[in-house]
Structures are given as C-alpha cells and as structure tokens.
C-alpha positions as CSV (number, residue, x, y, z in Angstrom):
1,M,-78.6,-47.8,-15.5
2,R,-77.9,-44.1,-16.2
3,T,-74.7,-42.4,-15.1
4,L,-74.7,-39.4,-12.8
5,L,-73.8,-37.2,-15.8
6,E,-76.8,-38.6,-17.8
7,E,-79.1,-37.9,-14.8
8,I,-77.9,-34.3,-14.6
9,A,-78.5,-33.9,-18.3
10,S,-82.0,-35.2,-18.0
11,E,-82.7,-32.8,-15.2
12,V,-81.3,-29.9,-17.1
13,C,-83.5,-30.7,-20.2
14,V,-86.7,-30.3,-18.1
15,C,-85.5,-27.6,-15.8
16,A,-87.9,-24.7,-15.2
17,K,-86.0,-22.9,-12.3
18,C,-85.7,-19.6,-14.2
19,P,-87.5,-17.8,-17.0
20,L,-84.9,-18.9,-19.6
21,S,-86.6,-22.2,-19.7
22,R,-89.7,-20.6,-21.3
23,S,-87.7,-19.1,-24.3
24,R,-85.3,-22.0,-25.1
25,M,-85.6,-24.4,-28.0
26,N,-83.3,-26.8,-26.2
27,A,-81.4,-26.9,-22.9
28,V,-77.7,-27.4,-23.4
29,P,-76.4,-29.6,-20.5
30,G,-73.0,-30.3,-21.9
31,D,-71.1,-32.8,-24.0
32,G,-68.2,-35.1,-23.7
33,P,-67.1,-38.2,-21.9
34,E,-67.7,-38.8,-18.2
35,D,-64.1,-40.0,-17.7
36,S,-62.6,-36.8,-19.3
37,R,-59.6,-35.4,-17.4
38,I,-60.5,-31.9,-18.6
39,I,-63.6,-29.7,-18.6
40,F,-64.1,-26.5,-20.5
41,V,-66.8,-24.2,-19.0
42,G,-68.1,-21.3,-21.1
43,E,-70.8,-18.7,-20.4
44,A,-74.1,-19.7,-22.0
45,P,-75.5,-21.3,-25.1
46,G,-75.8,-19.2,-28.2
47,R,-78.3,-19.5,-31.1
48,E,-76.8,-22.6,-32.7
49,E,-76.4,-24.3,-29.3
50,D,-80.0,-23.6,-28.5
51,R,-81.1,-25.0,-31.8
52,Q,-78.9,-28.2,-31.6
53,G,-78.9,-28.7,-27.8
54,L,-75.1,-29.1,-27.8
55,P,-72.4,-26.7,-26.5
56,F,-70.0,-24.7,-28.6
57,V,-71.3,-25.6,-32.1
58,G,-71.6,-22.1,-33.5
59,P,-68.8,-19.8,-34.6
60,A,-67.1,-19.8,-31.2
61,G,-67.4,-23.5,-31.1
62,R,-65.7,-23.9,-34.4
63,L,-62.9,-21.7,-33.2
64,L,-62.7,-23.7,-30.0
65,N,-62.3,-26.9,-32.1
66,D,-59.4,-25.4,-34.0
67,L,-57.8,-24.2,-30.8
68,L,-58.1,-27.7,-29.2
69,T,-56.6,-29.3,-32.3
70,Q,-53.7,-26.8,-32.4
71,A,-53.1,-27.5,-28.7
72,G,-52.9,-31.3,-29.3
73,L,-56.3,-32.0,-27.6
74,R,-59.3,-33.7,-29.2
75,R,-62.8,-32.4,-28.7
76,E,-64.1,-36.0,-28.2
77,D,-61.8,-36.3,-25.2
78,V,-62.9,-33.2,-23.3
79,F,-66.2,-32.3,-21.6
80,I,-67.6,-29.0,-22.6
81,T,-70.4,-27.1,-20.8
82,N,-71.5,-23.6,-19.7
83,I,-72.3,-22.0,-16.4
84,I,-75.9,-21.7,-17.5
85,K,-77.7,-24.2,-19.6
86,C,-80.2,-22.1,-21.6
87,R,-79.7,-19.3,-24.1
88,P,-80.3,-15.8,-22.7
89,P,-82.3,-13.5,-25.1
90,Q,-80.1,-11.8,-27.7
91,N,-77.1,-13.6,-26.1
92,R,-76.9,-11.1,-23.2
93,D,-74.8,-11.9,-20.2
94,P,-76.3,-14.3,-17.8
95,M,-78.0,-12.7,-14.8
96,P,-76.9,-13.7,-11.3
97,S,-80.3,-15.5,-10.7
98,E,-79.8,-17.6,-13.8
99,I,-76.3,-18.5,-12.8
100,E,-77.6,-19.5,-9.4
101,A,-80.4,-21.6,-10.9
102,C,-77.9,-23.6,-12.9
103,H,-75.1,-23.8,-10.4
104,E,-76.1,-27.1,-8.8
105,Y,-76.0,-28.7,-12.3
106,L,-72.5,-27.4,-13.0
107,V,-71.2,-28.4,-9.6
108,G,-72.8,-31.9,-10.1
109,Q,-71.1,-32.2,-13.5
110,I,-67.7,-31.3,-12.1
111,A,-68.2,-33.8,-9.2
112,A,-69.3,-36.5,-11.6
113,I,-66.3,-36.1,-13.9
114,R,-63.7,-35.2,-11.3
115,P,-61.4,-33.6,-13.8
116,A,-57.7,-32.9,-13.3
117,V,-58.0,-29.6,-15.1
118,L,-60.9,-27.2,-15.5
119,C,-60.6,-24.3,-18.0
120,T,-62.9,-21.4,-17.6
121,L,-63.7,-19.7,-20.9
122,G,-64.3,-16.0,-20.3
123,S,-65.0,-13.7,-17.3
124,P,-68.4,-15.1,-16.3
125,A,-67.1,-18.6,-15.9
126,L,-64.0,-17.4,-14.1
127,R,-66.0,-15.3,-11.7
128,T,-68.5,-18.1,-11.1
129,L,-66.0,-20.9,-10.5
130,V,-62.8,-19.3,-9.3
131,D,-63.2,-15.8,-7.8
132,P,-65.8,-13.1,-8.5
133,K,-63.1,-10.4,-8.1
134,L,-60.7,-11.8,-10.7
135,S,-60.2,-10.2,-14.2
136,I,-59.7,-12.4,-17.2
137,G,-57.3,-9.8,-18.6
138,R,-55.0,-10.3,-15.6
139,V,-55.1,-14.1,-15.0
140,H,-55.6,-15.6,-18.4
141,G,-53.3,-18.5,-19.2
142,T,-52.3,-19.0,-15.5
143,S,-53.4,-21.7,-13.2
144,Q,-54.3,-22.3,-9.6
145,R,-55.2,-25.5,-7.7
146,R,-58.4,-25.7,-5.7
147,G,-59.9,-28.9,-4.2
148,G,-57.7,-31.1,-6.3
149,I,-58.5,-29.4,-9.6
150,L,-56.2,-27.2,-11.6
151,Y,-58.2,-24.2,-12.7
152,V,-57.0,-22.5,-15.9
153,P,-58.7,-19.2,-16.9
154,L,-58.8,-18.6,-20.6
155,Y,-60.4,-16.0,-22.8
156,H,-63.6,-17.2,-24.4
157,P,-63.1,-18.1,-28.1
158,A,-65.7,-15.5,-29.0
159,A,-63.3,-12.8,-27.8
160,A,-61.1,-13.6,-30.8
161,I,-64.0,-13.2,-33.1
162,H,-65.0,-9.8,-31.6
163,N,-61.5,-8.6,-31.0
164,P,-59.0,-10.2,-33.5
165,S,-56.0,-8.7,-31.7
166,L,-56.7,-11.3,-28.9
167,R,-56.3,-14.3,-31.2
168,R,-52.6,-14.8,-30.7
169,T,-53.0,-14.6,-26.9
170,I,-55.8,-17.1,-27.0
171,I,-53.8,-19.5,-29.1
172,E,-50.8,-19.1,-26.8
173,D,-52.9,-19.7,-23.7
174,M,-54.6,-22.8,-25.1
175,A,-51.2,-24.2,-26.0
176,K,-50.4,-24.2,-22.3
177,V,-53.4,-26.4,-21.4
178,A,-52.1,-29.9,-22.6
179,P,-48.8,-29.6,-20.7
180,M,-50.8,-28.4,-17.6
181,L,-53.1,-31.4,-18.0
182,Q,-50.1,-33.8,-18.2
183,Q,-48.6,-32.3,-15.1
184,A,-51.9,-32.3,-13.2
185,Q,-52.4,-36.0,-14.0
186,R,-49.1,-36.9,-12.4
187,L,-50.0,-35.2,-9.1
C-alpha cells in the first residue's frame, strides 16, 4: 500500500498539466520522510535536479546541505520540495500558470506531512505559500503561524552563490530554524 506522499510523487512524475512536462528529463516531486516535522520549499528544479529527479542536488543543494548541518539539522530528517516540480527553460522564474498547475501537489505534500515548520526558500515560495505581497528582504528569518504550521521565510541558498554578501545572513537565518522547530513541536 502506497502512502499519500508516494501517490502524489507518482502523479507528479506523469503530470502533463503545463508545457514544462514536455521539456523535462525528470519531474522532481520532492524528497524526505513522510513523518518529517519540517519542510523546505524552494522555487523550481535546476539542471542537476532535472537530470536526477531529486530536489536540491546541484550547487544550491550542496550549500543547503552545509547550512542544514551548521544549523544542527540532518537532510535525511527534512522533506525538501519546490513550488513547481519541473525545470523551467534556462532556469527562468516559474510563471503563474506553472505555479498554479503544481499547487495541488504542493498542498497535498504539506497535508500529507503535516509539518510543525515550513521554511520557504526565496521569494517565489514565500509569495506562493505565505503572502504575495511580502518581500523576502523584509521578512527573512522571522516566523508566523498559519493553520498550525510555523512558516519561516529564508533566502534561497542560490542567493548566497549569486550574492556572496548574503551568505552571513543566510547562515544566521538558518541557525534560527532548529530552535523554532523545537519550540513549534512543543505547541
């Protein structure tokens, strides 16, 4: 008997709701345990993710792994996914229609896992899951509770690759996540 998370992953892998399905090598449903207390949600798969069918395995993923380790979290204990499940051409920003096409999968993943904490990685995830008017530059590293989940907006790890001056901020924000998770689990 397959779990709900496995069912969603199977649907994602054959999805043809938007044109991205025609250019992908692999859909990237997400990765991690169904009983995870924390989810990290990024923007979209990149080239390496498209090749391997796994989220955050390219340069930004290696940085995310380092950030998780520094923060006292283990990648194998967290669920990682994206707001869209297929790579946009040239890694462009996801279009609203693509986000909408994948939205039910993302909502299903969140419902299946029922995390205590959900970390949005970057502006597109923040705007999709928290508030379309929010700016990552203003709310990164803070938290707000909605529907029993503590949402924590973080800069996307790729931001540190493209703008090294953000690296310290990203490390400091990630360091706040484990204590927030411990606090959220007690509520």
